[in-house]
C-alpha positions as CSV (number, residue, x, y, z in Angstrom):
1,M,61.4,-4.6,271.4
2,M,60.9,-8.1,269.4
3,T,57.9,-8.8,268.1
4,T,56.7,-12.5,267.1
5,P,55.3,-13.6,263.7
6,V,51.7,-14.1,263.7
7,R,50.4,-17.2,261.5
8,L,46.9,-17.0,260.6
9,S,44.9,-20.4,259.8
10,V,43.1,-20.7,256.5
11,F,39.9,-20.2,258.6
12,A,41.3,-17.0,260.5
13,A,42.6,-15.3,257.0
14,A,39.1,-15.8,255.7
15,F,37.3,-14.5,258.6
16,L,39.9,-11.4,258.8
17,G,39.0,-10.6,255.1
18,A,42.9,-11.7,254.2
19,A,43.6,-12.9,250.6
20,L,44.3,-16.5,250.1
21,P,46.0,-18.0,247.2
22,A,43.7,-19.5,244.3
23,L,43.8,-23.1,244.1
24,A,46.4,-24.5,241.4
25,Q,44.3,-26.6,239.0
26,Q,45.5,-28.5,235.8
27,E,44.0,-31.5,233.9
28,S,44.5,-33.1,230.8
29,F,42.6,-35.5,228.3
30,V,43.4,-37.4,225.2
31,M,41.2,-38.2,222.1
32,P,40.4,-41.8,221.5
33,S,42.6,-41.9,218.6
34,G,45.7,-41.0,220.7
35,N,46.7,-38.1,218.3
36,V,45.4,-35.1,220.4
37,E,46.0,-34.3,223.8
38,C,44.9,-31.2,225.5
39,T,45.9,-29.6,229.0
40,Y,43.6,-27.2,230.9
41,T,45.4,-24.9,233.2
42,G,43.4,-22.4,235.5
43,P,44.3,-19.2,235.9
44,A,46.2,-19.8,239.4
45,G,48.6,-22.2,237.4
46,T,50.7,-24.7,239.2
47,T,53.9,-24.9,241.3
48,V,55.9,-25.0,238.0
49,Y,53.6,-23.3,235.4
50,R,51.4,-20.1,235.4
51,P,49.6,-19.2,232.2
52,Q,50.5,-16.1,230.3
53,G,48.5,-13.1,231.4
54,G,47.2,-15.2,234.7
55,V,44.1,-16.4,232.9
56,A,42.9,-20.0,232.3
57,E,44.0,-21.4,229.2
58,L,43.7,-24.8,227.1
59,V,46.5,-26.1,225.4
60,C,45.8,-28.8,222.6
61,D,48.8,-30.7,221.0
62,R,48.4,-32.9,217.8
63,A,51.1,-35.2,216.9
64,E,50.2,-36.5,213.4
65,P,50.7,-35.7,210.3
66,S,53.0,-33.0,211.6
67,Y,53.4,-31.8,215.1
68,L,51.8,-28.6,216.3
69,R,49.8,-27.0,219.3
70,V,46.9,-24.8,219.6
71,V,46.6,-22.6,222.6
72,L,43.3,-20.8,223.6
73,R,43.4,-18.5,226.4
74,A,40.3,-17.1,228.5
75,R,40.7,-14.0,226.4
76,G,42.7,-13.1,223.1
77,A,43.3,-14.8,220.0
78,V,43.7,-18.5,219.2
79,Q,47.4,-19.3,218.6
80,V,48.5,-22.1,216.5
81,I,52.2,-22.9,217.0
82,R,54.0,-25.2,214.6
83,N,57.6,-25.1,215.9
84,V,56.8,-26.6,219.3
85,G,60.1,-26.6,221.4
86,D,58.7,-29.2,224.0
87,P,56.7,-31.9,222.0
88,S,55.2,-34.4,224.6
89,C,51.7,-35.3,222.9
90,C,50.2,-37.9,223.5
91,G,49.3,-39.5,226.6
92,V,46.8,-42.6,227.0
93,E,44.5,-41.5,229.7
94,P,41.8,-40.2,230.4
95,K,40.4,-40.5,227.2
96,L,37.8,-38.3,225.8
97,S,35.1,-40.8,224.3
98,Y,33.6,-39.8,221.0
99,G,30.3,-38.0,221.6
100,T,31.6,-36.9,225.1
101,V,31.7,-33.0,226.1
102,W,34.3,-31.7,228.4
103,R,33.7,-28.4,230.2
104,Q,35.9,-26.1,232.3
105,A,35.0,-22.5,232.0
106,P,35.2,-20.8,230.1
107,F,35.9,-23.7,227.8
108,T,34.0,-26.5,226.0
109,C,35.3,-29.4,224.2
110,E,33.4,-31.9,222.4
111,S,35.1,-35.2,221.0
112,D,34.1,-36.4,217.7
113,Q,35.3,-39.1,215.0
114,N,35.9,-36.3,212.9
115,G,38.2,-34.3,215.7
116,L,38.1,-32.1,218.6
117,I,36.1,-29.0,218.7
118,C,36.8,-26.4,221.4
119,R,35.1,-23.1,222.1
120,R,35.4,-20.3,224.7
121,D,32.4,-18.9,226.1
122,D,32.5,-16.0,223.8
123,G,32.6,-18.3,220.7
124,A,36.3,-18.1,220.0
125,G,37.8,-21.5,219.1
126,F,39.3,-24.2,217.0
127,Q,38.6,-27.8,215.5
128,I,41.8,-29.9,215.6
129,S,42.4,-33.5,213.7
130,R,44.8,-35.1,211.2
131,R,43.1,-33.2,208.4
132,G,44.3,-29.9,210.0
133,V,43.7,-27.1,212.4
134,T,40.7,-24.6,211.6
135,L,40.2,-21.4,213.8
136,G,36.9,-19.7,214.3
137,P,34.2,-18.1,216.0
């Protein structure tokens, strides 16, 4: 006996309790100086990239005076990568104006003329600027 595959609509799947894929999410911003760019990727990732461990992450690249990358995941230690294999900093839009706060749980970043400060809800985070990178709670 041959069976026909059943296709469920999103509504029907939700109604029947079937698991639906999480929506992919990614967004970026750049500091007004054009020297630091950050990309947030949600836990579901995108069609071409999935964050390590399946948790949300914030990746910030600094172009000058030396290229480096800071990675802050929803859990775990902050990483500083000084030998970046795929440097791509920095775009021109959207700018995170000085004095502006960007938020995407569990991360919050504040743009300041002295640099960018980003923290996770538990306090882990970093400050990044031309002068350097400082890690801390």
